[in-house]
Steps between C-alpha positions, in 0.01 A plus 500: 500500500545630854576335833328622815421384852223241496151575624437171678128585528462534123270245334746483209784412737286239676421345159868490403588340832220245455641416156844456659371273776293299250813429295678383816211270591503348151873426501609404852368318807371725780811458715714626210300817431682797646309791345394761754130572534364852554555480876861397441552789261360745756776424752725795591812317377355460148486767228293441187504673162293471184579574140229683307438618149241772526258361757560139396683284755769296323691341786629520854797421721603535862797514732487323835760604759682197640776678692710815468699358208259255336172557316268253328326562171135399529173527308656529154212469258428616148135501401435200276398716203808724537775238489797542264483881515788557743278549806691250714836636391395858582359401839808296589728793408289726722510258794878461475544877479282544811692228684833665421367844598387357834849365566441128462803291401309195376166426332364146495187335369309176482325391183363175370717226354232380254501580127229764555760711685778467240440854363527643854820309569639627168411858591676471835806328352527773233506758782792318664320288759674173578358178649536472877367291784193580706520827693296665776228252604505294181595131499619267224204442270508330159231742382711809579799667344694744717709777346709786634682809378773701670405865468 
C-alpha cells in the first residue's frame, strides 16, 4: 500500500467520493452532512491524499487548514470493499504525520454520532482523539460527534 497526493480529476477518486457522500445521505439529514464535495476539496487550504495498492484506490483523507495551529481531518473514507484492512488507520497516521510536519498543534474532526459511524469513532479514539465541542463553523448537532487531538 502507498499513500500519494490525490488526483481529484480521477474517475476512481470521483467514485470513492460519491460512495462517501452516498453513505452520508443515507445516515444523516442534509443539514448534518459535512462531507466536502469535489469543489470543496479543490480549495487551496485543503490537501487530499489517497491510499493505493497497485492501481487500486483503497481510501482517501484530507487536511483542511483552520488556522496556523489547528487543522481539520476531512474526507476520511475507506472503499466499501476494502474495510477492515487497516486502510483508515494508515491514512489517519499519514494525516497526523503531515499535520505535525506542517506545525499544527491540534487536529480536530467531525463524524457522525449514529451507529454506522461507530467504527470511525473507535479508530479516532484509538489514535488518542477525545470528544470536544463544536469547532470552526460547526454548531451543536445531535447527528455529529466532534473530536480533537493535541499534536
